C-alpha positions as CSV (number, residue, x, y, z in Angstrom):
1,M,-22.4,12.9,-31.0
2,N,-25.1,10.9,-29.2
3,Q,-27.5,13.4,-27.9
4,G,-30.0,12.3,-25.4
5,G,-28.6,8.9,-24.9
6,L,-28.8,7.2,-21.5
7,F,-25.0,7.5,-20.8
8,D,-25.1,11.1,-21.7
9,I,-27.5,11.8,-18.9
10,W,-26.1,9.4,-16.3
11,P,-22.3,8.9,-16.9
12,A,-22.1,7.3,-13.5
13,L,-24.2,4.4,-14.7
14,V,-21.4,3.5,-17.0
15,V,-19.1,3.1,-14.0
16,A,-21.7,1.4,-11.9
17,T,-22.2,-1.4,-14.7
18,R,-18.5,-2.0,-14.7
19,I,-17.8,-2.4,-11.0
20,P,-18.5,-6.2,-10.8
21,L,-16.0,-6.7,-13.7
22,W,-13.5,-4.6,-12.1
23,Q,-13.8,-6.3,-8.7
24,K,-13.2,-9.6,-10.3
25,R,-10.0,-8.2,-11.6
26,G,-9.1,-6.9,-8.1
27,L,-9.9,-3.3,-8.6
28,Y,-12.1,-1.7,-5.9
29,L,-13.4,1.8,-5.8
30,F,-13.5,3.8,-2.6
31,Y,-16.0,6.6,-2.4
32,L,-14.9,9.8,-0.7
33,P,-17.2,12.1,1.3
34,T,-18.4,15.0,-0.6
35,Y,-16.0,17.3,1.4
36,S,-12.8,15.7,2.5
37,P,-9.9,18.1,2.3
38,Q,-7.6,15.7,4.4
39,L,-7.8,13.3,1.6
40,N,-7.1,15.8,-1.2
41,I,-3.4,16.3,-1.8
42,A,-3.9,19.8,-3.3
43,E,-5.8,21.0,-0.2
44,T,-2.9,19.7,2.0
45,M,-0.3,21.5,-0.2
46,W,-2.3,24.8,0.1
47,R,-2.6,24.4,3.8
48,H,1.2,24.1,4.1
49,L,1.8,27.0,1.7
50,K,-0.5,29.3,3.6
51,G,0.3,28.1,7.1
52,G,4.1,28.1,7.0
53,W,6.0,28.2,3.9
54,L,4.8,31.5,2.7
55,R,6.0,34.6,4.6
56,P,3.8,37.7,5.1
57,E,5.9,39.7,2.7
58,D,5.2,37.2,-0.1
59,Y,1.7,38.5,-0.2
60,S,2.8,42.1,-1.1
61,D,1.5,41.9,-4.6
62,D,0.3,39.4,-7.2
63,E,3.8,39.0,-8.9
64,T,5.6,38.3,-5.6
65,L,3.0,35.9,-4.5
66,A,3.1,33.9,-7.8
67,Y,6.9,33.9,-7.6
68,S,6.9,32.7,-4.0
69,V,4.4,29.9,-4.7
70,N,6.3,28.8,-7.7
71,R,9.5,28.6,-5.7
72,C,7.8,26.6,-2.9
73,M,6.3,24.2,-5.3
74,A,9.7,23.7,-7.0
75,N,11.2,22.8,-3.6
76,V,8.5,20.3,-2.5
77,G,10.2,17.0,-1.8
78,Q,13.7,18.5,-1.8
79,Y,13.7,21.1,0.9
80,L,10.1,21.3,1.8
81,K,8.5,18.1,3.1
82,I,5.0,16.9,3.9
83,S,4.4,13.9,6.1
84,F,1.2,12.1,5.1
85,S,-0.5,9.7,7.5
86,P,-0.8,6.1,6.2
87,F,-4.1,5.1,4.6
88,Y,-5.7,2.3,6.4
89,T,-8.4,0.2,4.6
90,N,-9.8,-1.5,7.7
């Protein structure tokens, strides 16, 4: 283990040094704001779970909630759908 090395302290420096190489190959990084739940698929999924897919009785106890969340997640894409807005890179 390399203790005290430059890359142990600043792992982002490793990424920063490779950005020019990646851009030559057509790979571009897009930085997200620190808090951007609309861009996080997990946040969107939980918003739909809590806002419409789960019923009030699903919260009766831990076991029922776990089962209900499991059933909802198993049905995403088949019976439960989310419409995501297209991503524009203007």
